[in-house]
N, C-alpha and C positions, 0 to 999 in steps of 0.2 A: 095156281097161276100167279097169284099175287106174290106168294112167297118166292117162287122161282124167279120172277121178274125183279124182286127186291134183291135176291142174291146176285143176279146178273148185274143189277145197277151197282151194288156194292163192290162186286169184283171189278167192274169197269172203273169205278172210282179208285180202287186200290192200284190198278194198272196205271191210271193217269198219274196218281201220286208217285208211284214208283218211277215212272218215266221222268216226272218233274224233278224228283230227287236225283235221278241219274243225270239229268241235264244240269242240275245245280252242281253236282259233283264234277261234272265235266267242265262247267264254266269256272269252277273255283280255281283250278290251276291257271287259267287264263287271267283271272283277276289278280292272282298272286304275281304272275309274270308282269302284268301292268304295274303293280305296286313296286315290284323289284326294279322295273325299268325307271319308275319315278325316282326310286332311291338312287339308282345308278346315275340318273341325270343330276340329282342334287349333289352326289359325290363328285361327279365331273365338274359341276359348277364350282364346288369348293376347290377342286384342283386347278380350275382356270383362274380362280381368284388368287390362289397361291402363286401360280405362274405369272399372273399380272403384278403381284407384289415384288417378284424377283427383279424385273426391270427397274422398278422404283428404287429398290435397295441398291442395285448396280449403278443407277444414275447418281444416287446419293454418295456412294463410294467414289465414283468418278469425280464428283464435285469436291470431295474432300481432298483429293490429290491434285486437283487442277488449280493453279494459282490464278488470282484475280487479274493479274497483268502479265504481259509477256516478259519473260526473264531473258535478259541479254546474255551474251556469252560470258561464262564465269572467268575470273582472272586465273592466271597460273599460280603455282605454289608460292613463288617468291612474292608476287603481288599480294597474295592472301596473307602471308606472314607480315608484310609491311602494314597491311590494314589492321592486323591484330595489334601491332606495336603502337600505332597512332590512333587507336579506337577511342581512348579515353585518357584523361589526365590521371585517373586512378592507377594506371599502369606504373607510375613512378613508385608506388608502394610495393611493387613486385620485388624490389631489392630486399625487402624484409623476409622473404621466403628462405633464401639460403642463410641469411643472418640468424633467423630464429631457429633453424635446424642446427646450425653450428653451435649456438649458445645452449641449445637443449642437450647436446651430447658433450660439449666441453665444460659447461657450468650447470650441471643438473640441479644444483641447490638454489640457483637464482630463479625461484619460481615467479616472482613478481615481474622480473625482466622478461622471462619467457612468455608470460601471459600478454604483456604489452606488445611484444614483437609478433607473436602469432596472431594477436588481435588485428594488428595493422596489415598482416600478410593476407588474411582471408578476405578483406574488403575488396581488393582488386580482382581476386579470383571470382567473387560473386558477380562482379561487373562483366568479366570475360565470359562467364557462364550465360549471363543474359544476352551478351552479344552473339554468341554462337547459336543460342535459341532463336534469336530474331532472324539470323541468316537462314536457318532452316525453315522458319515460318513463312518467309516470302515465297518459297518454292512450292507451297501446298495451298490448299483452299483455306478460306477464312475459318471454317469449322475446325479443321485439323490444326490450324495455327493456334486457335484458342485453346485447344486441348494440349498442345505442346507447351504453351506459356503457363497453363494451369498446372501441368505436371512438373515442369522444371523451375517454376517460379520460386518455390521454397525448397529447392534442393539442398541448399546450404544448411538450413534449419533441420531438415530431415537427416542429413549426414551427421551433424553435431549431436542430434538426439539419439541416433543409433549408436554412435560411439560412447556416449554417456551411459546408454542402456547396457552395453556390453561390459562396462566397468562398474555396474551396479550403482551409478549415481542417479538414483530414481528421482530424488528431489530436484536435481538440476534439470532433468528431462522435463518434469512437470512445470517447473517455474519458467524455464526458457520458452516453452511453447505458449504459456499464458502471456509472458512478456512480449512475444512476437505479435500476438493479437492486440495487446494494448498499444504497442508501438505503431501498428498500422492504423488502428481506429482513432487514436488520439493525436499522436505526433504527426504522422504522415498526412492524414486527412486534415488536421488543423493547419499544417503548413501549406497544403494545397489551397484551402479556403482563404488563408491569409494572403498568400502570394497572388492569387487571382483577384482578391479584393483590392489590391494595390493598382490594378488596371481597370477593373470594372466595379461599378456600384453594386451590381447583383449579377451572379452567374447562375444559369439554369442547367439542370441535368435531368436524366430520366427518372422521374419520380416512381414509376411503377416497378422498375427493376431494383431500385435502391430499397424500396419498402419490402420487396420480396427477399432481398438479401438480409435486411434487418430481421425478418421473421426467421430465416435460417440461422442467423447468429443467436437469436433468442432460444431456438430449439437446442442448439449446442450448449448454451449456458445452463439451460434446465438440466441437460444430461450431466453437467459437471456438478450442479447443486444437489441433485437427488441423492448421490452417495453420501454427501455430508449430512443431509437431513436424515438419511437412513441410520447413520452412525449416532447422531445426536438423539434420535427418538428412542434408541435402545439403551442409552447411557442412564444410569441411576436405577434401572429396574433390578429387582432381586435376582432374577435369573440371568443377569447380564454376563456374558462371557466374551472378553475382548477377542480371543482367538477365533471363536465361532463367528462373531460378528464380522471380523476382518475377512474370514473365508467367504462368507455370504456376499460381502461387498465386492470381493474379487470376482466371484461368479457373475454377479450383477453387472460389473464393468465389462466383462467379456461379452455378455449379451447385448448391452447397450452399444458397445463399439461396433458390433456387426450391423446393428440397425443404423447407426450413423454413417457407416460406409455405404449402405444401401441408399440412404438419403442423398449422399454426395453423388453417387452414380446417377440417381434420378435428376439431380440438379444439373449435371453435365448434359444429359439428354435434353433437358428443358432449355438450357442456355445455348447449346451448340446445334440442336436440330429443330425441335418443335417450335421454340419461341426465340430464335436467334435475332429476329428483327427487333425484339424488345430491348436488346442491348446495343443497338447501333446508336451512333452519335446524332443521327438525324430522325429520331423517333417523333411521333406526333405529340407526346406528352412532355417534351423538353421545352422549357421556357427559354426565350431569347435573353441573352445577356444584355445588360443596360450599362451605359457609361455614366460618368458623374455629371451632375448638373453644373455647368460652368467649368471652372478650372479644377483639374484633379488635384486634391490636396497632397497626395503622395508624390507628385512631381516636384515638389519643393525640396525634397531630399536630394542632395547633390549627387550622390552615387547613382540613385535611380534615374536622375535626369541625364547623367552622362551616358548611362547604359542604354537609355531609351530616348536619345536625342531626336530621333525622327518622330517619335510619338509626341514629344513636347512641342514640336513645331506644328503639329496638326491642329486644325480648328477645334474648339471645345465642343463637346457633345452635349446635347440636350438630355433632359431627364428621361424622356420617352423614346429617345433614339435607340434603335436596335442595331446600329451599325458598329461593327468592330473597329478598332483603331487602324490607322494606316498600315501598321506593321502586319496586322492580321489579314488585312485586305490583300497585301502583297503575297502573303502566304497562300491565301485562297486562290488568287490568280495563278500563282506558281503551281499549286497542286492541280488546278484545273487544266493547265497547259500540259502537265505531265501525265494526265490520265491516258492519253493516247500514245505515250512513249513507252519504251521498254524500261524495266527496272534493272539497274545494274547492281548485281550482288558484289559485296566486298570480299567474299571468300567463296571458294569452290566447296562442293559438298564433301569431298573427302577431308579437306582441311577443317571444315566445320565439325564433322564428326570426330576427327582426331582431337580438336580443341576441347570438345565436350569430355572426351575420355581423359585427356591429360589434366584438365582442370579438376575433374571429379577426383582423380587420384591425389592431386596436390591438396585439395580441400580435405580429403579424408586423413591424410598424414598430418597436415598442419592442425586440423581440429583435434586429433588425438593428443598432440602436444599441448593444445590449449586446454582441453579438459583435465589433463594430468596436472596442470599448473594451478588449477582453481583452488584446490585444498591448501597448497602452500601459500597462495596469495591471501587467503582468508584466515590462515592460522594465527597471524599476528593480531587479529581483531580490528585492524585499522579499517577494513572494509568487510561488509557482511556477504555471506554466500547468496542471500536472497537478492541483494542489490545487483550482484554480478550476474545472476541468472535471469532476473526479471528485466533489468535495465540495460546492462552492457552487452550480453550475448546477442539479443535481438538486433543490435546495431551492426553486428558483424555481417549478417546476411542481408540486411535491409538497407544499408547505407547507400549503395549505388542505385537501388530501386527507388529510394526516397528522392534522390536528386532528379531522376527521370520523371516521377510523378509531379514534383513541384514545377519542373520546367514546362511540361505540357499544360499545366493548369494556367500558367501565365499567358499561354497562347490560346486561351479560351477553349481548351479541350478537356473540360472538367469531367466529362463522362469517362474518358480514358484514365484520368487520375483516380476516379472512384473505382474503376475496374482494377487498378493496381492495389489501392489501399483496402477497400472492402473485399474485393475478390481474393486477395491473399489471406485476409482474416478468415474468410469462409473456408478456404482450402485447409488452413491449419486446424480450424475447429472441427470440420466435418471429415477431413481425410487424414491429416498428419497425426493428430491425437489418437483417433481410434485405430489407425494403422500401427502406431507405436505400441498401443495396448495389446493389439492382436499379435504383433511380433514378439512382445514380451511373453505373451501366453505360449507361443510356439517355443521360445527359448527357455521357458521355465522360470522367468523372472516375474515376481509378483507385483507388477505395476497395475494400479487401479485408477479409476476416475475420481478417487477421493483426493482432491487437491487441498492445498493449504487453505484454511478458512478465510484468511484475509485476501488471498489471491482470488478465491471464488467470489467474494463480495465485491471486490474492486472490478472484476470482469463483468459481473452482473450490472453494476451501476454504470460502467462505461458503455455497455451496449444500450442501456436505456437512454443515456445522454445522447449518444449518436443518433438513436432513433428519433428523438425529439428534434435534433438539429436538422435532419434531412427530410422531415416529413412534409415540408412545404415545397420541396423540389427546387429550391434556390439557396444560394449561399452568399455571404458577405464576409468582410475581413474580421468583424467582431466575433462571429461564430468560430472562425478559425483560431482566434486568440483564446477563446474560451476553451476549446479542445486542447490547445497547447498548454495552457495554464493548468488544466486538469491533469495532464500528463506530468507536469512539474510537481504537482501536489502528490501524485502517486510515487514519483521518484524520491521525493523527500521522505515520504512515509516508509518506503522500503529501505532507505538508507539507515534508518534507526530500527527497523524491524528485524529481530533476531531469527525469526522463522521457527516453525514447529514441525515435528515429524508426526503426520497423522496416525500412522499405525506402526506397530512393531514389525510387521511383515515388510514394510518399506525399508526399515532400518537394517534388518537382517539380510534382505535380498535373497532369501532362501528359495529353492526350487519349488514351484507349485506342484502340489500332489493331486 
């Protein structure tokens, strides 16, 4: 009895366990279905998040193409052409375009004369290029306008560099780009500080944005110095091979150029999208400009008093006053009254685009004649190729831009001046230089980031000096004079510097294998 009862109990337990297991197996697909449902819900959540991001992206794109102010009816074609003619006094120099072309074909041996004429001819073309860019910028949002200015701001330097690259003038390519950075950082910035200091005892600007720009310039200088250190570290070793070292530097330059282009793209996203308020002229970290205590000593100059007669008649400013001069107050009232009015463009969109195309073609042809005449100009030894590339060529593309930067700094718009000077330097260092290296890679030209040793050292010291000058977020006329004097020191140095060719690969300009 006991054994049979135990067997029955065990069999009953087996049945119960079997049914339990069956129930478990039956419930398992339900649990899986619930888990799959949860996964489907999370996937749908991700989809909804993506769909929620699309309106944000669409809204950002709409803001990029929406102008800040209402645009009035554009003028007709004839009015647009008249606006082009009277846009700047630099247009007087346009007569040198046909003259330089005629001299180039009629007297091809007069290289010095051709250089001077083409030099003068490109200056007004750079101004017209900036004029057309501004006309297109007012028709789009602030973000896209900044992108247009950043892209076309150094178009002349880019065209000259590409033409010199196609002619295997690699030394001119490197030296002219370094010279553009030095011109913007020392000459333009120094003139802006000095001109603004003639009106204000101190001028403030966005310290955070300028410090960030200084960091970006430092990164670009490091990228230029590392190939030189690479080359010097291997010299003198028993197993040193110049050809092998140059080849490794070439490959290193290609990789570094791609990284610099990525940094520049990130910088554009930072400036134009995520932190664009940091670059506005009314940021919280911008210090107010201060007038002179008592009489402005610069007003004693006759020319300055004549030009600023209205300012000379205004009451003197106290040291702690943060009120701009009467001329600036008028500008502020005028700008405030114009906020609600329409912006009248000087040109229509088709004329602006046509002007961009025509000026680009003229710059390309004239720059080709300019580059061809450099060797003939420097053959006599009266002027060195380093001085032409580092000092003279940057003036071609930056002269009109320099005038604009200095003009707005006198009107207490120093943040805009810094955007022109430092922003152009960043674009050349992080975009133009790596882009030219990458383009040379595609074309089979062996252009590296191994610059002339003196150029690299001067660039490094200039960036450090500018970083010290702008670290307090304010400027005065003495700081401007220091930067201009440093540029004069650099100019005198390169006048007597014969220059060196870093590698045999640069001299031969052979195709990269």
